[in-house]
Backbone atoms as SQL, in Angstrom:
CREATE TABLE atoms (id INTEGER PRIMARY KEY, chain TEXT, resi INTEGER, resn TEXT, atom TEXT, x REAL, y REAL, z REAL);
INSERT INTO atoms VALUES
  (1, 'A', 1, 'UNK', 'N', 136.547, 98.599, 188.429),
  (2, 'A', 1, 'UNK', 'CA', 136.807, 99.564, 188.817),
  (3, 'A', 1, 'UNK', 'C', 135.569, 100.799, 189.233),
  (4, 'A', 2, 'UNK', 'N', 135.614, 101.667, 190.060),
  (5, 'A', 2, 'UNK', 'CA', 134.746, 102.550, 190.232),
  (6, 'A', 2, 'UNK', 'C', 135.117, 103.908, 189.553),
  (7, 'A', 3, 'UNK', 'N', 133.877, 104.674, 189.532),
  (8, 'A', 3, 'UNK', 'CA', 133.839, 105.283, 188.264),
  (9, 'A', 3, 'UNK', 'C', 133.754, 106.505, 189.858),
  (10, 'A', 4, 'UNK', 'N', 134.032, 107.722, 189.263),
  (11, 'A', 4, 'UNK', 'CA', 133.521, 109.037, 190.993),
  (12, 'A', 4, 'UNK', 'C', 132.675, 109.058, 190.601),
  (13, 'A', 5, 'UNK', 'N', 132.462, 109.802, 191.200),
  (14, 'A', 5, 'UNK', 'CA', 131.148, 110.728, 191.259),
  (15, 'A', 5, 'UNK', 'C', 131.382, 111.710, 190.534),
  (16, 'A', 6, 'UNK', 'N', 132.121, 112.419, 190.874),
  (17, 'A', 6, 'UNK', 'CA', 132.393, 113.594, 190.576),
  (18, 'A', 6, 'UNK', 'C', 131.727, 113.497, 188.451),
  (19, 'A', 7, 'UNK', 'N', 132.663, 112.768, 188.664),
  (20, 'A', 7, 'UNK', 'CA', 133.059, 111.685, 186.915),
  (21, 'A', 7, 'UNK', 'C', 131.280, 111.632, 186.216),
  (22, 'A', 8, 'UNK', 'N', 130.193, 111.715, 187.189),
  (23, 'A', 8, 'UNK', 'CA', 128.742, 111.174, 187.118),
  (24, 'A', 8, 'UNK', 'C', 127.848, 112.383, 186.675),
  (25, 'A', 9, 'UNK', 'N', 128.242, 113.378, 187.659),
  (26, 'A', 9, 'UNK', 'CA', 127.281, 114.879, 187.659),
  (27, 'A', 9, 'UNK', 'C', 127.647, 115.587, 186.775),
  (28, 'A', 10, 'UNK', 'N', 126.022, 116.390, 186.099),
  (29, 'A', 10, 'UNK', 'CA', 126.158, 117.314, 185.060),
  (30, 'A', 10, 'UNK', 'C', 127.506, 118.198, 185.486),
  (31, 'A', 11, 'UNK', 'N', 127.704, 118.982, 184.485),
  (32, 'A', 11, 'UNK', 'CA', 128.689, 119.752, 184.165),
  (33, 'A', 11, 'UNK', 'C', 128.000, 121.376, 184.361),
  (34, 'A', 12, 'UNK', 'N', 127.670, 120.654, 182.841),
  (35, 'A', 12, 'UNK', 'CA', 126.828, 121.817, 181.698),
  (36, 'A', 12, 'UNK', 'C', 125.518, 121.063, 181.156),
  (37, 'A', 13, 'UNK', 'N', 124.574, 121.721, 180.201),
  (38, 'A', 13, 'UNK', 'CA', 124.169, 121.846, 179.255),
  (39, 'A', 13, 'UNK', 'C', 123.840, 122.360, 178.330),
  (40, 'A', 14, 'UNK', 'N', 123.059, 121.113, 177.586),
  (41, 'A', 14, 'UNK', 'CA', 123.406, 121.333, 176.281),
  (42, 'A', 14, 'UNK', 'C', 122.440, 122.600, 175.697),
  (43, 'A', 15, 'UNK', 'N', 123.626, 123.106, 174.661),
  (44, 'A', 15, 'UNK', 'CA', 123.200, 124.038, 174.548),
  (45, 'A', 15, 'UNK', 'C', 122.516, 123.844, 172.953),
  (46, 'A', 16, 'UNK', 'N', 122.055, 122.645, 172.354),
  (47, 'A', 16, 'UNK', 'CA', 121.806, 122.075, 171.644),
  (48, 'A', 16, 'UNK', 'C', 120.825, 121.984, 171.863),
  (49, 'A', 17, 'UNK', 'N', 119.943, 121.577, 173.034),
  (50, 'A', 17, 'UNK', 'CA', 118.735, 121.288, 173.682),
  (51, 'A', 17, 'UNK', 'C', 117.880, 122.135, 173.883),
  (52, 'A', 18, 'UNK', 'N', 118.710, 123.680, 174.993),
  (53, 'A', 18, 'UNK', 'CA', 117.929, 124.570, 174.628),
  (54, 'A', 18, 'UNK', 'C', 117.347, 125.133, 173.254),
  (55, 'A', 19, 'UNK', 'N', 118.296, 125.219, 172.166),
  (56, 'A', 19, 'UNK', 'CA', 117.816, 125.929, 171.251),
  (57, 'A', 19, 'UNK', 'C', 117.228, 124.820, 170.483),
  (58, 'A', 20, 'UNK', 'N', 117.142, 124.100, 170.125),
  (59, 'A', 20, 'UNK', 'CA', 115.724, 122.705, 170.121),
  (60, 'A', 20, 'UNK', 'C', 114.310, 123.187, 170.555),
  (61, 'A', 21, 'UNK', 'N', 114.059, 123.537, 171.909),
  (62, 'A', 21, 'UNK', 'CA', 112.969, 123.526, 172.991),
  (63, 'A', 21, 'UNK', 'C', 112.474, 124.962, 172.213),
  (64, 'A', 22, 'UNK', 'N', 113.599, 125.842, 172.478),
  (65, 'A', 22, 'UNK', 'CA', 113.024, 127.225, 171.664),
  (66, 'A', 22, 'UNK', 'C', 112.725, 127.259, 170.593),
  (67, 'A', 23, 'UNK', 'N', 113.501, 126.841, 169.535),
  (68, 'A', 23, 'UNK', 'CA', 112.411, 126.319, 168.661),
  (69, 'A', 23, 'UNK', 'C', 111.251, 126.318, 168.303),
  (70, 'A', 24, 'UNK', 'N', 111.661, 124.738, 168.857),
  (71, 'A', 24, 'UNK', 'CA', 110.393, 124.165, 168.834),
  (72, 'A', 24, 'UNK', 'C', 109.169, 124.541, 169.153),
  (73, 'A', 25, 'UNK', 'N', 108.858, 125.632, 170.007),
  (74, 'A', 25, 'UNK', 'CA', 108.225, 126.528, 170.735),
  (75, 'A', 25, 'UNK', 'C', 107.992, 127.484, 169.986),
  (76, 'A', 26, 'UNK', 'N', 108.726, 128.569, 169.756),
  (77, 'A', 26, 'UNK', 'CA', 108.772, 129.343, 168.042),
  (78, 'A', 26, 'UNK', 'C', 108.066, 129.116, 166.925),
  (79, 'A', 27, 'UNK', 'N', 107.848, 127.509, 166.390),
  (80, 'A', 27, 'UNK', 'CA', 107.729, 127.628, 165.630),
  (81, 'A', 27, 'UNK', 'C', 106.148, 126.991, 165.520),
  (82, 'A', 28, 'UNK', 'N', 105.754, 126.568, 167.531),
  (83, 'A', 28, 'UNK', 'CA', 104.292, 127.225, 167.542),
  (84, 'A', 28, 'UNK', 'C', 103.064, 128.311, 167.086),
  (85, 'A', 29, 'UNK', 'N', 103.376, 129.457, 166.747),
  (86, 'A', 29, 'UNK', 'CA', 103.022, 130.525, 166.550),
  (87, 'A', 29, 'UNK', 'C', 103.492, 131.004, 165.346),
  (88, 'A', 30, 'UNK', 'N', 105.213, 130.854, 164.323),
  (89, 'A', 30, 'UNK', 'CA', 105.753, 131.371, 163.477),
  (90, 'A', 30, 'UNK', 'C', 106.506, 130.632, 163.050),
  (91, 'A', 31, 'UNK', 'N', 106.324, 130.584, 161.547),
  (92, 'A', 31, 'UNK', 'CA', 106.977, 129.767, 160.673),
  (93, 'A', 31, 'UNK', 'C', 106.973, 128.033, 160.327),
  (94, 'A', 32, 'UNK', 'N', 106.583, 127.594, 161.049),
  (95, 'A', 32, 'UNK', 'CA', 106.810, 125.752, 162.017),
  (96, 'A', 32, 'UNK', 'C', 106.537, 125.276, 160.651),
  (97, 'A', 33, 'UNK', 'N', 106.695, 125.272, 158.963),
  (98, 'A', 33, 'UNK', 'CA', 107.143, 124.722, 158.201),
  (99, 'A', 33, 'UNK', 'C', 108.513, 124.882, 158.402),
  (100, 'A', 34, 'UNK', 'N', 109.542, 125.731, 158.934),
  (101, 'A', 34, 'UNK', 'CA', 110.908, 126.495, 158.124),
  (102, 'A', 34, 'UNK', 'C', 111.762, 126.080, 160.192),
  (103, 'A', 35, 'UNK', 'N', 110.689, 126.214, 161.067),
  (104, 'A', 35, 'UNK', 'CA', 111.034, 126.085, 162.207),
  (105, 'A', 35, 'UNK', 'C', 111.449, 124.863, 163.003),
  (106, 'A', 36, 'UNK', 'N', 110.749, 124.128, 162.067),
  (107, 'A', 36, 'UNK', 'CA', 109.902, 123.218, 162.993),
  (108, 'A', 36, 'UNK', 'C', 111.327, 121.937, 162.739),
  (109, 'A', 37, 'UNK', 'N', 111.756, 121.615, 161.072),
  (110, 'A', 37, 'UNK', 'CA', 112.607, 121.086, 161.715),
  (111, 'A', 37, 'UNK', 'C', 114.424, 121.236, 161.665),
  (112, 'A', 38, 'UNK', 'N', 114.210, 122.329, 161.937),
  (113, 'A', 38, 'UNK', 'CA', 115.779, 123.296, 162.966),
  (114, 'A', 38, 'UNK', 'C', 115.315, 122.459, 164.410),
  (115, 'A', 39, 'UNK', 'N', 114.462, 123.043, 164.791),
  (116, 'A', 39, 'UNK', 'CA', 114.730, 122.271, 165.993),
  (117, 'A', 39, 'UNK', 'C', 114.800, 120.548, 166.311),
  (118, 'A', 40, 'UNK', 'N', 114.226, 119.560, 165.514),
  (119, 'A', 40, 'UNK', 'CA', 114.054, 118.104, 165.006),
  (120, 'A', 40, 'UNK', 'C', 115.917, 118.212, 164.790),
  (121, 'A', 41, 'UNK', 'N', 116.119, 118.913, 163.733),
  (122, 'A', 41, 'UNK', 'CA', 118.445, 119.002, 164.061),
  (123, 'A', 41, 'UNK', 'C', 118.703, 119.378, 164.703),
  (124, 'A', 42, 'UNK', 'N', 118.146, 120.193, 165.763),
  (125, 'A', 42, 'UNK', 'CA', 119.455, 120.375, 166.897),
  (126, 'A', 42, 'UNK', 'C', 119.069, 119.067, 168.024),
  (127, 'A', 43, 'UNK', 'N', 117.798, 119.157, 167.672),
  (128, 'A', 43, 'UNK', 'CA', 117.317, 117.669, 169.515),
  (129, 'A', 43, 'UNK', 'C', 117.686, 117.153, 168.894),
  (130, 'A', 44, 'UNK', 'N', 118.252, 116.260, 167.796),
  (131, 'A', 44, 'UNK', 'CA', 119.025, 115.315, 167.580),
  (132, 'A', 44, 'UNK', 'C', 120.795, 116.064, 167.315),
  (133, 'A', 45, 'UNK', 'N', 120.787, 116.478, 166.877),
  (134, 'A', 45, 'UNK', 'CA', 122.442, 116.439, 167.757),
  (135, 'A', 45, 'UNK', 'C', 123.351, 117.083, 169.163),
  (136, 'A', 46, 'UNK', 'N', 122.031, 117.309, 170.169),
  (137, 'A', 46, 'UNK', 'CA', 122.166, 117.135, 171.378),
  (138, 'A', 46, 'UNK', 'C', 121.611, 116.121, 171.632),
  (139, 'A', 47, 'UNK', 'N', 120.909, 115.324, 172.036),
  (140, 'A', 47, 'UNK', 'CA', 120.626, 113.327, 172.562),
  (141, 'A', 47, 'UNK', 'C', 121.998, 113.065, 171.404),
  (142, 'A', 48, 'UNK', 'N', 122.941, 112.975, 171.078),
  (143, 'A', 48, 'UNK', 'CA', 124.177, 112.420, 170.046),
  (144, 'A', 48, 'UNK', 'C', 125.959, 113.310, 170.814),
  (145, 'A', 49, 'UNK', 'N', 125.115, 114.366, 171.903),
  (146, 'A', 49, 'UNK', 'CA', 125.874, 115.425, 172.141),
  (147, 'A', 49, 'UNK', 'C', 126.048, 114.803, 174.518),
  (148, 'A', 50, 'UNK', 'N', 124.547, 114.536, 173.803),
  (149, 'A', 50, 'UNK', 'CA', 124.596, 113.957, 175.853),
  (150, 'A', 50, 'UNK', 'C', 124.868, 112.311, 175.872),
  (151, 'A', 51, 'UNK', 'N', 124.861, 112.005, 174.544),
  (152, 'A', 51, 'UNK', 'CA', 125.185, 110.668, 174.685),
  (153, 'A', 51, 'UNK', 'C', 126.445, 110.024, 174.243),
  (154, 'A', 52, 'UNK', 'N', 127.010, 111.118, 174.308),
  (155, 'A', 52, 'UNK', 'CA', 128.946, 111.309, 173.813),
  (156, 'A', 52, 'UNK', 'C', 129.359, 111.165, 175.140),
  (157, 'A', 53, 'UNK', 'N', 128.869, 112.291, 175.833),
  (158, 'A', 53, 'UNK', 'CA', 129.004, 112.649, 177.264),
  (159, 'A', 53, 'UNK', 'C', 128.840, 112.914, 177.839),
  (160, 'A', 54, 'UNK', 'N', 128.396, 111.933, 179.502),
  (161, 'A', 54, 'UNK', 'CA', 128.015, 111.877, 180.509),
  (162, 'A', 54, 'UNK', 'C', 127.680, 112.958, 181.553),
  (163, 'A', 55, 'UNK', 'N', 128.503, 114.300, 181.413),
  (164, 'A', 55, 'UNK', 'CA', 128.931, 115.672, 182.073),
  (165, 'A', 55, 'UNK', 'C', 128.195, 116.409, 181.264),
  (166, 'A', 56, 'UNK', 'N', 126.396, 116.124, 179.842),
  (167, 'A', 56, 'UNK', 'CA', 126.082, 117.554, 179.474),
  (168, 'A', 56, 'UNK', 'C', 124.970, 116.536, 179.382),
  (169, 'A', 57, 'UNK', 'N', 124.294, 118.041, 180.318),
  (170, 'A', 57, 'UNK', 'CA', 123.135, 117.277, 180.865),
  (171, 'A', 57, 'UNK', 'C', 122.186, 117.933, 179.297),
  (172, 'A', 58, 'UNK', 'N', 120.938, 118.142, 179.423),
  (173, 'A', 58, 'UNK', 'CA', 119.505, 118.496, 178.821),
  (174, 'A', 58, 'UNK', 'C', 118.929, 117.580, 177.918),
  (175, 'A', 59, 'UNK', 'N', 118.461, 116.369, 178.480),
  (176, 'A', 59, 'UNK', 'CA', 118.116, 115.459, 177.540),
  (177, 'A', 59, 'UNK', 'C', 116.625, 115.230, 177.303),
  (178, 'A', 60, 'UNK', 'N', 116.357, 115.616, 178.442),
  (179, 'A', 60, 'UNK', 'CA', 114.802, 116.273, 178.813),
  (180, 'A', 60, 'UNK', 'C', 114.068, 116.845, 177.968),
  (181, 'A', 61, 'UNK', 'N', 115.243, 118.544, 177.915),
  (182, 'A', 61, 'UNK', 'CA', 114.840, 119.971, 176.500),
  (183, 'A', 61, 'UNK', 'C', 115.066, 118.855, 175.180),
  (184, 'A', 62, 'UNK', 'N', 115.671, 118.502, 175.354),
  (185, 'A', 62, 'UNK', 'CA', 116.298, 117.465, 173.113),
  (186, 'A', 62, 'UNK', 'C', 114.989, 116.317, 173.157),
  (187, 'A', 63, 'UNK', 'N', 114.347, 115.720, 174.168),
  (188, 'A', 63, 'UNK', 'CA', 112.889, 114.992, 173.620),
  (189, 'A', 63, 'UNK', 'C', 111.746, 115.310, 174.035),
  (190, 'A', 64, 'UNK', 'N', 111.700, 117.293, 174.541),
  (191, 'A', 64, 'UNK', 'CA', 110.688, 117.483, 174.594),
  (192, 'A', 64, 'UNK', 'C', 110.216, 118.012, 172.932),
  (193, 'A', 65, 'UNK', 'N', 111.489, 118.993, 172.275),
  (194, 'A', 65, 'UNK', 'CA', 111.799, 119.024, 171.020),
  (195, 'A', 65, 'UNK', 'C', 111.297, 118.237, 170.031),
  (196, 'A', 66, 'UNK', 'N', 111.579, 116.718, 170.441),
  (197, 'A', 66, 'UNK', 'CA', 111.109, 115.887, 169.167),
  (198, 'A', 66, 'UNK', 'C', 110.079, 115.327, 169.772),
  (199, 'A', 67, 'UNK', 'N', 109.518, 115.798, 170.563),
  (200, 'A', 67, 'UNK', 'CA', 107.474, 115.361, 170.332),
  (201, 'A', 67, 'UNK', 'C', 106.588, 116.557, 169.670),
  (202, 'A', 68, 'UNK', 'N', 107.340, 118.053, 170.331),
  (203, 'A', 68, 'UNK', 'CA', 106.944, 119.405, 169.932),
  (204, 'A', 68, 'UNK', 'C', 107.408, 119.381, 167.954),
  (205, 'A', 69, 'UNK', 'N', 108.570, 119.294, 168.379),
  (206, 'A', 69, 'UNK', 'CA', 108.479, 119.890, 166.286),
  (207, 'A', 69, 'UNK', 'C', 107.794, 119.015, 165.210),
  (208, 'A', 70, 'UNK', 'N', 107.899, 117.633, 165.877),
  (209, 'A', 70, 'UNK', 'CA', 107.080, 116.985, 164.151),
  (210, 'A', 70, 'UNK', 'C', 105.792, 117.305, 164.339),
  (211, 'A', 71, 'UNK', 'N', 105.445, 117.335, 165.046),
  (212, 'A', 71, 'UNK', 'CA', 103.696, 117.814, 165.784),
  (213, 'A', 71, 'UNK', 'C', 103.613, 118.932, 165.767),
  (214, 'A', 72, 'UNK', 'N', 104.485, 120.632, 165.142),
  (215, 'A', 72, 'UNK', 'CA', 104.478, 121.298, 164.943),
  (216, 'A', 72, 'UNK', 'C', 104.680, 121.628, 163.617),
  (217, 'A', 73, 'UNK', 'N', 104.862, 121.278, 162.491),
  (218, 'A', 73, 'UNK', 'CA', 105.743, 120.400, 161.632),
  (219, 'A', 73, 'UNK', 'C', 104.763, 120.135, 160.835),
  (220, 'A', 74, 'UNK', 'N', 103.815, 119.296, 161.527),
  (221, 'A', 74, 'UNK', 'CA', 102.799, 118.928, 161.300),
  (222, 'A', 74, 'UNK', 'C', 102.285, 119.645, 160.774),
  (223, 'A', 75, 'UNK', 'N', 101.294, 120.242, 161.691),
  (224, 'A', 75, 'UNK', 'CA', 100.531, 121.121, 161.870),
  (225, 'A', 75, 'UNK', 'C', 100.362, 121.817, 161.091),
  (226, 'A', 76, 'UNK', 'N', 101.337, 122.185, 160.652),
  (227, 'A', 76, 'UNK', 'CA', 101.513, 123.807, 159.561),
  (228, 'A', 76, 'UNK', 'C', 101.354, 123.604, 158.332),
  (229, 'A', 77, 'UNK', 'N', 102.066, 122.167, 158.302),
  (230, 'A', 77, 'UNK', 'CA', 100.853, 121.591, 157.184),
  (231, 'A', 77, 'UNK', 'C', 100.209, 121.351, 156.375),
  (232, 'A', 78, 'UNK', 'N', 99.541, 121.287, 157.253),
  (233, 'A', 78, 'UNK', 'CA', 98.351, 120.694, 157.138),
  (234, 'A', 78, 'UNK', 'C', 97.721, 121.597, 157.602),
  (235, 'A', 79, 'UNK', 'N', 97.807, 123.508, 157.312),
  (236, 'A', 79, 'UNK', 'CA', 96.766, 124.234, 157.666),
  (237, 'A', 79, 'UNK', 'C', 97.758, 124.990, 156.436),
  (238, 'A', 80, 'UNK', 'N', 99.190, 125.152, 155.880),
  (239, 'A', 80, 'UNK', 'CA', 98.882, 125.378, 154.466),
  (240, 'A', 80, 'UNK', 'C', 97.626, 124.879, 153.524),
  (241, 'A', 81, 'UNK', 'N', 98.342, 123.220, 153.598),
  (242, 'A', 81, 'UNK', 'CA', 97.435, 123.002, 152.081),
  (243, 'A', 81, 'UNK', 'C', 95.934, 123.123, 153.054),
  (244, 'A', 82, 'UNK', 'N', 95.135, 123.697, 153.998),
  (245, 'A', 82, 'UNK', 'CA', 93.949, 123.966, 154.031),
  (246, 'A', 82, 'UNK', 'C', 94.001, 125.912, 153.258),
  (247, 'A', 83, 'UNK', 'N', 94.791, 126.211, 153.649),
  (248, 'A', 83, 'UNK', 'CA', 94.862, 127.555, 152.870),
  (249, 'A', 83, 'UNK', 'C', 94.762, 127.340, 151.804),
  (250, 'A', 84, 'UNK', 'N', 96.114, 126.852, 150.933),
  (251, 'A', 84, 'UNK', 'CA', 95.446, 126.743, 150.172),
  (252, 'A', 84, 'UNK', 'C', 94.215, 126.065, 148.533),
  (253, 'A', 85, 'UNK', 'N', 94.081, 125.238, 149.626),
  (254, 'A', 85, 'UNK', 'CA', 91.892, 124.066, 149.237),
  (255, 'A', 85, 'UNK', 'C', 91.797, 125.735, 148.712),
  (256, 'A', 86, 'UNK', 'N', 91.458, 126.664, 149.909),
  (257, 'A', 86, 'UNK', 'CA', 90.513, 127.520, 150.325),
  (258, 'A', 86, 'UNK', 'C', 89.501, 127.210, 151.303),
  (259, 'A', 87, 'UNK', 'N', 89.979, 125.929, 152.305),
  (260, 'A', 87, 'UNK', 'CA', 89.027, 125.904, 153.397),
  (261, 'A', 87, 'UNK', 'C', 88.949, 126.824, 154.537),
  (262, 'A', 88, 'UNK', 'N', 89.829, 127.263, 153.867),
  (263, 'A', 88, 'UNK', 'CA', 90.550, 128.869, 155.857),
  (264, 'A', 88, 'UNK', 'C', 90.771, 130.082, 155.314),
  (265, 'A', 89, 'UNK', 'N', 89.824, 130.694, 155.724),
  (266, 'A', 89, 'UNK', 'CA', 90.548, 132.121, 155.039),
  (267, 'A', 89, 'UNK', 'C', 91.619, 132.854, 155.372);
């Protein structure tokens, strides 16, 4: 049985994917150790939503957030440790 073409088109974009990407970029500039886990959580939620419903788009945004947010988290934690140890001003 064939699936109609209208069922395969993206009708809306995942709000969680957009939120995840925004949070990931926000984490680059401020409070990365707080914002990055929120971005990771939102991106994983978006990927689940996109996997359940083929008419929801935003997989690229969710994947980008999953690449950026962990890097931001690691860098912010390394920076905090360096500041505590006195390596950075």
